[in-house]
C-alpha positions in Angstrom: 230.6 53.8 89.2 229.6 54.8 86.0 229.4 58.0 84.1 225.7 58.7 84.1 225.4 57.7 87.6 227.9 60.1 88.5 226.0 62.9 86.6 222.6 61.8 88.2 224.1 61.8 91.6 225.4 65.3 91.6 222.2 66.0 90.2 220.6 64.9 93.0 223.0 66.8 95.5 222.6 69.8 93.1 218.6 69.3 93.6 219.1 68.9 97.6 221.6 71.8 97.8 219.3 74.3 95.9 216.2 73.1 97.8 218.3 74.1 101.0 218.8 77.4 99.5 215.8 78.1 98.0 214.3 77.7 101.7 217.0 80.2 102.7 215.7 82.7 100.5 212.5 82.2 100.8 213.2 82.8 104.5 215.2 85.9 104.0 212.6 87.4 101.8 209.8 86.6 104.7 211.7 88.1 107.1 212.6 91.1 104.8 209.2 91.1 104.2 208.1 91.4 108.0 211.0 93.8 109.0 209.7 96.5 106.3 205.8 96.0 107.5 206.9 96.4 110.8 208.7 99.5 110.4 206.3 100.6 108.0 203.1 100.0 110.6 205.6 101.7 113.5 206.0 104.6 111.2 202.0 105.0 110.5 200.7 104.1 114.2 201.5 108.1 115.6 199.6 109.2 112.7 196.5 106.9 112.7 196.0 107.9 116.6 196.1 111.5 115.7 193.6 111.1 112.8 190.7 111.4 114.6 191.9 112.9 117.4 190.1 116.8 118.4 191.8 119.8 117.2 192.3 122.7 119.5 193.6 126.0 118.9 195.5 128.0 121.5 196.4 131.4 121.4 199.3 131.9 124.6 201.6 134.2 125.3 204.9 132.7 124.6 206.7 133.0 127.9 204.0 131.7 129.9 205.2 128.5 131.4 202.0 127.4 132.5 200.3 127.6 129.0 203.5 126.1 127.8 202.5 122.8 130.3 198.5 123.3 129.2 199.9 122.5 125.9 201.6 119.4 126.8 198.6 118.4 129.4 196.0 118.6 126.0 198.9 116.3 124.0 199.6 114.1 126.5 195.8 113.3 126.5 195.7 112.8 122.9 194.5 116.3 121.3 196.1 117.5 118.0 197.3 121.2 119.2 198.0 124.1 117.4 199.8 126.6 119.2 199.9 130.7 118.1 202.1 133.2 120.5 200.0 136.2 120.8 200.9 139.3 122.3 197.1 140.7 122.0 195.4 138.4 124.3 193.0 140.4 125.4 191.5 141.0 121.8 191.7 137.3 121.3 189.6 137.0 124.5 187.0 140.1 123.4 186.8 138.2 119.7 185.9 134.9 121.1 183.4 136.3 123.6 185.3 135.4 127.2 184.0 137.3 129.8 186.1 139.2 132.1 185.3 137.1 135.4 186.2 134.1 133.4 189.6 135.3 132.4 192.9 133.4 132.7 196.4 133.2 130.5 195.7 131.5 127.6 192.4 130.8 125.3 191.4 128.2 122.9 189.2 127.0 120.2 187.9 123.5 119.9 185.5 122.7 116.9 182.5 125.4 118.0 183.6 125.9 121.7 186.1 128.6 123.3 188.0 127.0 126.3 189.4 129.8 128.4 192.2 128.7 131.5 193.4 125.8 132.7 190.4 123.3 131.7 191.1 119.4 132.2 191.4 117.6 129.1 189.0 115.3 130.1 186.2 117.9 130.5 187.1 119.1 127.1 186.5 115.7 125.8 182.8 115.9 128.1 181.9 119.3 126.7 182.4 117.9 122.7 180.9 114.4 123.8 177.7 115.9 124.8 177.8 118.9 122.8 175.7 121.5 124.9 174.2 124.4 123.9 177.0 126.8 125.2 179.7 129.0 124.2 182.6 127.1 125.9 184.6 126.2 129.4 186.4 128.5 131.3 188.6 128.2 134.5 189.1 131.5 135.8 192.8 133.1 137.3 195.4 130.1 137.5 194.4 128.0 140.9 197.3 125.7 141.9 196.5 121.9 141.2 194.8 122.6 137.7 196.5 121.3 134.4 199.5 123.3 133.8 199.6 124.4 137.5 200.7 121.6 139.0 202.6 122.6 142.6 203.4 121.7 146.2 199.4 122.3 147.0 196.1 122.4 145.2 193.5 125.0 145.3 189.8 124.0 145.1 188.2 125.1 141.6 185.7 125.2 139.4 185.2 124.6 135.4 182.6 127.2 134.5 179.9 126.4 131.7 179.2 130.3 129.7 177.2 131.1 126.8 177.0 134.5 125.3 174.5 136.7 127.0 173.2 133.9 129.5 173.7 132.1 132.6 176.5 130.5 133.5 176.7 127.1 135.4 179.6 125.1 137.2 180.9 122.2 134.9 183.1 120.3 137.7 184.3 121.0 140.6 187.9 120.0 141.7 
């Protein structure tokens, strides 16, 4: 075989080899880019979910287990919750206009509304969707079976819509 044929044969082999390694390189880059993109999306999704979530501030006792369970209930329902442990709960309730007969163990504020006690997250969403002219919602006391008060039995209870200086009404029944 002549020297020029050997050189041209080597060149063709080198070209074929570099073509395969070029495809491998492109494949590795594409695979690496896809992996980086996937990691980025997975890191972004949790913040995206909470970006439009209603923000609710909860005032509660540090030692109250049912308050912590209610906070978990709200988070599980997609609310962005900021919880503050307080010792002056009666003052918090008074400041937010919660009548004595509506009081429970924790008080929350979501947008311009007050939420007292173990109000289900679905009722809070309904409140925010409907925007009625009320001060807030309350579940007086601590009825068994309400969110955060799950147990061996369920008490029937009502969610009360209250208005400062106005009449109370039943928002929902359970």
